[in-house]
C-alpha positions, 0 to 999 in steps of 0.5 A: 499499499503506501508504505511501499510506495516511492515519491517522484521528484518528476511529480513534482514539476507538474500542477494539477488541482486536487489533492494526492493520496496513496495507490493499491494494487495499481489502482488509485484511492481517493481519501478524504475531502478527494484524494487520489492515488497511483502506484509509483506517483502516489498521486491523492487528490482531495476534494473538500466540499463544505455544507452538507446540506441545501436547505437554504436557511440562515444556520445556527453558526452564521458562516460568513505524472507524465500526463497532466491533467487538464484544468480550468482556471479562473480570472479574476475581475476584482481590482487588486494592488497588484501590477496587471501582469501578475496571474490572479487566476487559479483552478476551478476544475479537475479532469477526472479522466486524467491520467498518470503513466501508472493508472487512472488517478481518482479523488478525495472530496469534501463533500455534501451529504445530499442526493447532489453530493452522494451524486458528486461521490460517484461521478468522480469516485475518490478513494476518501471523501469527507463531509462537513456538517452532517447534522445525521448520525450514521445510524439515522442515515437515510438508504439513498445516502449510502453509498457501496464500496466505501467504508463509512464513518461517522462523528455526530455530537449530542445535540440531534441535527447538529454540526457533525463530520464523516468520512467515505473511503475505499479504502478501510484506515488503520483506525478512525477515532473521533474528537481529541479526547476533550470531553467539552470539546468533542460533544459536537461531532467537529473532529475525524481523523483517519491514520494510513500507512503513512499519514494522518487524515483530519476532517474538521469542521470548526467551531464558528464563533456565532452571531455577536461573536459570543463563542470567541472565546471557545473558539479561539482560546479554547478549541483552537489551542487544543486543536494545535497541539492535537496537530503537533501530536500526529505530526510528531508520528507521521505527515498529517492531511487536514482540511474542511470548514476552518472557518476562518478567511485567513488574509484579507484576501480570501474574503470580499469584503475584509474592512467591514467584516474586520473584527464584527463577523465571526471568520474574520476577527483578528484572534481567528486568524492568529489562531490559523497563523499560530497552527501555520507556525507550528510547521504546517502550511495553506495548500491553496496559497502555497500555489497560488500567493495572489489569487482573487476571488478565490471563495468556497462560501457564499451566503444563502442571503442576499443573492450573495453566489450570484454576485459572487461576494463570497469567503474562502473558508475551505483549506487543506492544511499540509504538513511542512515536509509534504511540500515538496510533493504538492501539486495541485489545489483546486476550488470547484465554483461551478459546483452548485447543491451548497452554500460551499463548493467543493475544493481539490487537491492533488499531491505526488507522494 
């Protein structure tokens, strides 16, 4: 499996938008938010689609190879302080039929727990499919949302119909755990961790600071601090691929209206942004900004209110955060803004491991 694969230095020379994982018997496996894997190249592709429900209500948490896969890039129309010749585009699509010399690429997704999400899963056939805000326990999952040929794992909270995370994996993980082992931080089902031969996959639905920032202290002083320690502990054993709805726009270029939202709207408070900065300082990096530091209008979330998506008034709240030692293996990261069915869109990561 992953343990007998070798990273290909040549793979780093091509940039494809996705996330990579590992290969089994010359087939690609998808893990998490969309992983694609191949033998020898070991390609993982990860897609993270955020919202697990398509219900148009204001939620309780008020979220503000040898052959390069063919991708589309979106050009930004936003005014920037960058020179005209600086490329601010980023990939929005991946080619599900892309091949490497070792076989087909498959994907890892973070998706919607709806029929649209399951259709997406069946179309792209990711090795791993990660979902946030499931609002549903595995026991109560409708038959129409069960997927053959996948091992599925659900982390549910104490409050029915609230938060929750899930993971679908073609390959059975070595081990799956739920939460961080801290009762008061684990009672909402926000964290699921799968261990594979050569890495950990962490899917998270990070707490929103809430309307009026009523949960800001809980988010930044408790959750963020404990989670940073949790990630450091995992990283000391194996590299980590962390994905999900992280409920933070890290930089001013990660939301449409930074000036009017700063320190007023959950997701763009200085303390939340600093918490993300502190996590990166512990030996992790934001895969999208690593590849596209100048990208603009790279939103993954649009509120259902005020026709925000049609106006393209959005936020980048969904991320792949990787251990620094995986930087050499990073190939591509796409934000699939054209995929509908939620107020979030899928994100895709590709790596050569």
